[in-house]
Structures are given as C-alpha cells and as structure tokens.
KOLMI-394024 format. One record per atom (N, C-alpha, C): residue in one letter; x, y, z. Coordinates in steps of 0.02 Angstrom, whole numbers, plus 50000, padded with zeros to 5 digits. Each point is the difference from the previous one (the first is absolute). Layout:
REM residues N
AXYZ/...
***
This chain:
REM residues 262
E538355606855916/E500194996650034/E500575002650011/A500585003049974/A500674999550016/A499885009150057/Q499605002349978/Q499835005850011/Q499874998650085/Q499494995850002/Q499614998950062/Q500454996850035/A500564992649985/A500554999850020/A500405004950043/V500175005049964/V500375004950034/V499915002950067/T498995001849972/T499655005450040/T500074993650081/D499944995249995/D499884993350055/D501015000650042/L500284999349954/L500735000450016/L500265004950034/L499835004849988/L500195008050036/L499665002850026/E499174999749987/E499795003050080/E499714994450014/Q499724992749987/Q499594998450046/Q500774995750031/K500325001749978/K500674994150041/K499774994850022/V499624995549941/V499824993650007/V500724995150010/F500475000649975/F500564996750039/F500705003850047/G499545004750037/G500285003850050/G500465005349958/T500594998750061/T500855002749985/T500374996149937/S499684996649962/S500424993449934/S499785003149949/G499385003350009/G499595003249931/G500305007349999/S500385004950037/S499995007850001/S500475002349961/T500254995249948/T500555000649938/T499814994249962/I499775003749931/I499974996049955/I500254999249941/I500024996349959/I500504999649919/I499064999849939/I500265005049951/I499364999949933/I500764997949969/E499514994149952/E500394997749945/E499714997649965/E500394998149925/E499384997849929/E499834993150025/F499085000149992/F499964992049986/F500134996149962/V500484992350007/V500134996849956/V499554993749991/A499744997549968/A499754996149988/A500214991849962/G500014995950008/G500154993849984/G500174993950057/D500264995649991/D500204992450063/D500375002950041/E499925001450058/E500455000550052/E500454993350019/L500365002450024/L500854993950018/L500525000950048/S499964995250054/S500685002850064/S500504998949979/I500715001150006/I500404997549982/I500515003850046/M500374994150052/M500305002550040/M500774994049968/A500485004150026/A500824998749968/A500255001450048/L500744996150004/L500495000550058/L500645003549975/T500325005750010/T500494999249971/T500655003850058/D500704997949979/D500545000850042/D500235009349978/G499695003649954/G500075004250001/G500455001649904/N500214992149995/N500195001049932/N499544995849959/T499924993750022/T499604994249959/T499324998950022/V499515000249963/V499265000650018/V499754994149994/V499644995750046/V499584992649990/V499355001250033/P499564999549921/P499395000150013/P499544992850045/L499565003050011/L499674992250073/L499465000849910/L499364995850041/L499574995849951/L499565005350001/A499845002749933/A499305004950007/A499364997550057/S499525004950003/S499354999050057/S499795007049978/R499384996849996/R499535004650000/R499365001150061/D499965005550036/D499545002050049/D499345003949986/Y499505000450064/Y499495001049963/Y499925006950073/K500075006649974/K500075005650033/K499084999950016/R499555001049967/R499105002150020/R499934994550059/I499545004650048/I499834995550036/I499634997949989/F499404999749956/F499314996049989/F500124994649947/D499774993849976/D500044997749934/D499815003649938/N500334997249957/N499945004149932/N500175005349986/D500555002150061/D500455004650003/D499555007849999/Q499704998550052/Q499355004650020/Q500335003150082/G499775007750000/G500345003350051/G500655001050022/P500095003650077/P500665004249978/P500634996350006/N500555001549961/N500614996150033/N500224999750059/T500354993849999/T500394995750053/T500744998750035/G500144999150036/G500744996549975/G500084995249976/G499564995949984/G499854993249964/G499584997450036/M499594994849956/M499434996350026/M500104992149983/G500364999349964/G500404994549969/G500444999649969/S500234994149980/S500534998549940/S500024994649963/F500564999749938/F499804991449982/F500955001949973/A500424991849996/A500594999649965/A499864993949967/P500124998449952/P500455003349953/P499555004049935/V500255006349975/V499465002649960/V500084995249922/G499484996049995/G500284999449893/G500125003849978/S499845004249977/S500205006549946/S500615001949972/V500404998850091/V500675002949997/V500534993049978/D500325002349942/D500444994949981/D500715002549994/T500464998949999/T500815000349997/T500135007649969/A499574996749952/A500455008549954/A499485007050052/L499304998250022/L500015006550018/L500315001050080/M500004994350033/M500455002750055/M500655002650006/N500194997849912/N500875002050006/N499865008849981/R499345000449966/R500095008149980/R499615002450060/I499634998550033/I500105003950073/I500785002250035/A500234993050020/A500745001850023/A500335003749966/N500235000549931/N500495004349985/N499535005649977/E499645000849977/E499515006149984/E499775004750072/I499914998150037/I499785002250086/I500395001350054/L499884990750010/L500624999050086/L500655003449985/Q500224997249934/Q500975002049999/Q500075005150011/P499645006349967/P500265005949988/P499765003550078/I499644998650047/I500095002950054/I500364997950044/V500414991849988/V500274999450040/V500505002849975/D500455002249931/D500425002249971/D499935007850027/A499715003949983/A499935005950017/A499935002450089/L499884996850031/L500305000950083/L500604999750004/S500454993349970/S500674998549997/S500505008249976/S499465001649946/S500505006849948/S499875003550060/L499585002950041/L499685004850057/L500484999750060/G500314994450017/G500614997350043/G499584999350049/S499304997749986/S499634996150047/S499804990650007/P500494998649975/P499904989649981/P499574999550057/Y499444997949959/Y499464995350021/Y500064993150038/R499964993550018/R500004996250019/R499224996150026/G499564995749982/G499624997450054/G499494998849939/L499325001350006/L499464998049967/L499655006649955/L499834999049944/L499625003349955/L499344998449993/Y499595004350022/Y499264995149971/Y499805006549976/A499844997949933/A499585004449921/A499144998850008/G499645003949993/G499404999449960/G499895001349934/I499994997949953/I499875000649951/I499364997849955/M499985004349965/M499264999349943/M500134998549938/L499944992549975/L499995000249947/L499305003549954/T500385003449926/T499705002449963/T499995000149929/P499965001449972/P500114999049919/P500455004149977/D500265004650050/D500535002249975/D500624997150046/G500094995650035/G500444996150033/G500015000750077/P500324997550044/P499734999050075/P500235009650022/N499725002750058/N499965005750018/N500064998150077/V500385006050004/V500374997750085/V499055005950042/L499904996450035/L499405003850058/L500385002450054/E500244993950026/E500345003350081/E500624993850012/C501005003050031/C500314993750016/C500085004650076/N500144994550027/N500044998750071/N500724995150034/A500515003150041/A500324995050007/A499934996950072/R499674994549974/R499544997550059/R499654993149953/F499764992350048/F499794994949966/F499215004449990/G499724997749954/G499214999349997/G499534996450050/D499315004050021/D499634995750033/D499325002649984/P499534995349969/P500284991350030/P500334996549923/E500465003449973/E500104993949962/E500734997150007/T500305002650032/T500644997050053/T499664993550027/Q499464998750018/Q499694992650033/Q499854994449949/V499865002649921/V500174996649952/V500654997449988/V500345005349960/V500554997649955/V500414997150064/L500105002750063/L500644994050034/L499444993450030/S499674999949992/S499544994350011/S500134994249926/L500125002649964/L500224996849932/L500914997549983/L500265003950055/L500885001849990/L500314993150021/K500414994949934/K500204994750049/K500715003850014/T500205001249963/T500995002950031/T499805005350054/D500444996550053/D500185003050050/D500015006650011/L499475004350037/L500295006049998/L500175004850029/V500494995650052/V500555002750030/V500674999449955/D499994995149979/D500615002549915/D499845004649955/L499455001249987/L500105007549964/L499765004950030/L499955001650080/L500195006950029/L500785000350023/D500244992550024/D500615002849991/D500335001049932/G500184998349937/G499845002049936/G500135006749995/V499355003150035/V499725007250017/V500755003950049/V499884997850067/V500715001850022/V500575001649980/A500224994349942/A500764998949995/A500085002349931/H499595003549951/H500015001549946/H500144994049956/Q499584995250014/Q500104994049958/Q499774997549963/L499175003749983/L499474998249957/L500254994649956/D500605002749962/D499894996049941/D500704995649983/T499994996850076/T500034992950019/T499664994950008/I499425003450014/I499484994950022/I499584996149921/P499914993950013/P499864996549954/P499085003949983/T499884996649944/T499265002949993/T499454998050047/I499615003150043/I499735000650030/I499334992249985/E499864996150039/E499544991949992/E499565005650062/W499214996649943/W499335001150043/W499624994149985/H499524997250057/H499474994350018/H499595002949908/E500004991849988/E499354999249943/E499395004050034/G499555000749957/G499445003750029/G499745006150015/A499635001050045/A499785007150013/A499855002950064/A500145005350043/A499425003250044/A499825005050033/V499485000750022/V499395004950005/V500015001150065/C499855005850016/C499945004350048/C499415004850025/V499694999150048/V499245000749997/V500215005650070/V499615005650009/V500345005950057/V499234999250033/L499805000250058/L499595001750045/L500035005550027/A499585005149981/A500005007550026/A499454998450076/S500135006950017/S499565002350069/S499405003749951/G499764998550048/G499225005949981/G500115006149997/G499655005949965/G500485008249960/G500405000549987/Y500484992149983/Y500655003549963/Y499564998949905/P500515004149974/P500625005550015/P499985006650036/G499424999350042/G499985007450038/G500144996850067/R499835004150054/R500074997950065/R499704994150019/P500444997650001/P499824990850020/P499964997650067/E499474994950017/E499654997150052/E500774996750016/V500015000850073/V500554997450044/V499544998950054/G500644991350024/G499814998250066/G499634994949979/K499774997049960/K499474994750005/K500414993449965/T499774995450049/T500324995250011/T500034995349950/I500384997049967/I500274995949949/I500064990350027/H499644997949960/H499614992849994/H500164995049947/G500344995749995/G500084995249975/G500775000049940/V500515003850024/V500725001449978/V500304990950009/E499974998650062/E500294990850008/E499734998049959/E499324999549989/E499634995649939/E500195001149931/A500135004749997/A500095002049927/A500594997249979/G500694999550038/G500635000749987/G499994991250015/K499674997150008/K500004993350007/K499804994949910/L499795005549975/L499874997549929/L500804999049971/D499874994649944/D500814999449981/D500125005649927/D500615002850012/D500515004049968/D499315008049995/V499854999650083/V499835006350009/V500385005750065/M499985004949973/M500295006850047/M499625003950011/V499905003550072/V499715003350011/V500495007250034/F500135004249976/F500555008550016/F499665001050033/H500205004350066/H499525004450031/H500405006849974/A499575004149999/A500015007149998/A499965005350044/G499375000850010/G499555003250038/G499744998050073/T500434996850028/T499814994150052/T500285003950058/A499804996150043/A499885001850076/A500164994950045/M500344999850065/M499854995550062/M499535003850036/T499554997550059/T499615003050011/T499824996450089/D499855004250030/D499704996350059/D499354995749975/K499765001949929/K499434997149965/K500344993649942/G500574998550005/G500264996649951/G500315003949939/L500164998649955/L500105000649923/L499365005350012/T500205006249960/T499455004049990/T500325005749925/T499445002949984/T500065004249931/T500345005650025/A500495002449971/A500485004450002/A500175005649964/G499784999649942/G499955004549945/G499704997849939/G499985002149926/G499625001649960/G500104990349967/R500645001749959/R499954991650005/R500364995850046/V499624995650003/V500144994650061/V500324993249983/L499854998349969/L500384991449980/L499914999149921/G500644997449964/G500184998049934/G499944994149994/V499434996749984/V499714991250012/V500434999449918/T500514996050007/T500484998049942/T500004993949971/A499814995849945/A500074992949986/A500444999549937/L500244992949986/L500274996449943/L499604994749974/G500045001549965/G499604993349935/G500564999849945/S499604994049952/S500304996449947/S500075006549954/D499185003750002/D499995006849959/D499665005050028/H500035004049952/H499425005750032/H499394998250040/K499454997549960/K499474998150025/K499834994850056/A500564997050020/A500044995150051/A500205004450064/A500635002049994/A500255006450051/A499475005050020/C499405000349956/C499575006150027/C499694996850054/A499774994149957/A499414997450049/A500344998150058/K500404998749990/K500314997450073/K500305006650035/A500065002950007/A500245009250006/A499185000050050/Y499405000749946/Y499505003050026/Y499574994350043/E500184993250010/E499814995450047/E500215001350054/A500805002450024/A500154998150053/A499755010250026/A499985003549935/A499695007150032/A499255000050035/E499674996349993/E499364998049998/E499934999350080/R500444994950028/R500124998050066/R500225005450060/I500115004849954/I500165004650071/I499395006449991/T499915002850062/T499515003050002/T500165007950069/F499665003449990/F500055008650065/F499475002649948/D499555004850039/D499735004850013/D500315004349934/G499365001949958/G500225003349916/G500554999049953/I500034993250001/I500674997049974/I499795002849914/Q500415000449955/Q499814999949950/Q500635000649940/Y499784995549946/Y500594998149945/Y499704998149940/R500315001149946/R499794999349949/R499974992749992/T499524997849955/T499744993349968/T500234997149930/D500245005149989/D500374999749916/D500545002149987/I500394998550036/I500954998049995/I500084995749957/C500285000549954/C500374995049959/C499424997549943/A499505005350000/A499384995649977/A499895000549925/E500445007449982/E499895000049936/E500574993449947/G500235000050030/G500684993049966/G500575004950004/V500444996349974/V500595002949998/V500335002049918/
***
C-alpha cells in the first residue's frame, strides 16, 4: 500500500505538483488529537483538544484528505494530559525558536498521536487547523480578540483562564466529487441558506465561488457544516440534519463523524 502511494504521487501525479516532494516517516498507531495553542513568544495557552477525520470514506477507509470532519471537546483529554502536551511539546518549540533568535508569536497547531508510550508529534503548523478550528472556536466563550491582543502585546500570562461554552461541537465537511484527487468544480450549490436557518448551525465556506450560476463549487473541500449541541450526540445529529439540506452534483461526505463516541 505504501509503495503504491509513492507510485501514485511521483509517477501518476495524482496530486499534481503538490505531490512532487514527499516525506516518508514511521507509522505511528494510536488515537489522534489536534492541539492548537496561542503563544506570545513566551507563554503557551492551549485551546480545547479536538479530533479530525483524515480519510475520505467512512470507517477510515480510502486516501487521506485535508480533513472530512471534526469534533470537540475530546473526552479522553484531561488536564494532566493537556499539561503534558503543553510542557513537553509546545513550550519546548516556543523556547527553541526564541533561543535561535526567531521568537514566534501566533498560533501553533500540533497533530498528536496518543501511543502507549505517550504523545507523539505527527506534524506541527503555524496556523489554525481546518476543520478543527470550526468546532474549537464555536465553543470559545472568552473573546478571541482579547486572546489575540495578549499574543501581540506579549501578555498572554495576564489573560484569565479561557472560558468555554458547555456542550460539544461537530463539523461535517462536504466535498466535491473526485476529491481528494482532482475535484469536480463549477457545480451549483443549493440549500446553504436553509441549512444555516437551523438553530446553532453555522456553514463555513471553503472551496466555493460566486459565478453567473450562483454559488458553485471551486475546490475539493467545499463547506464545513458545524453544529453545537448539549453533547456530542446532539451536535452530531444537528450537523447531519443541516448537511442533508445542502446539495450539489457529486457531493460526498462521511456519515460517521463522531459516531464512535469520545
């Protein structure tokens, strides 16, 4: 399977020029988490842990994508585990950048695999995660502007403990036909306004464009249908109720986001 993936990327060019350079790394098994954190160059403030779904099809089948859905919070992540990730992974990154004379202020986004030996880093980015941001910020009660001001002013250590809304959030990504290969674009999208009329539902645009045909698909991942609920089950049901109101030719989305519980 791994050898076929290399052939597809380098010879068949299934991802175009984006797949012209690849990284081969050790396979790490466990439960995956997405941890985003704000930093002012000294202090690190983690946000809620979330989990996303990388594979295109249900039951984690098919090729990887940019993310087909997400939920937050993750019930298995307690304060002790979050502190360990912050102290052993995130803070050392910030300290190392400062020691190199390149202090970093902004957002760190770490993909973490929880293994029997502890948390392992799969990737680290200087940006928000997608679709994790949709669920995490939907649950944020503290004013995001206050947090960002603390980042800019090097004063995150003066910010009170972040407050979060009760309940859970679930995001279901609606993707174009052909994704994660060459997506079918230019398909007219219907039902976005109807979906957004549901209570506690937000529809985030990604690969969309306004054309003479109206709202159309313009990329692989098209919309992120996000819902809040009193718990994960309620949020999940609401997200899928909204997703079912949206249609376009070739639409595909997973039907098992958050189905395994948290």
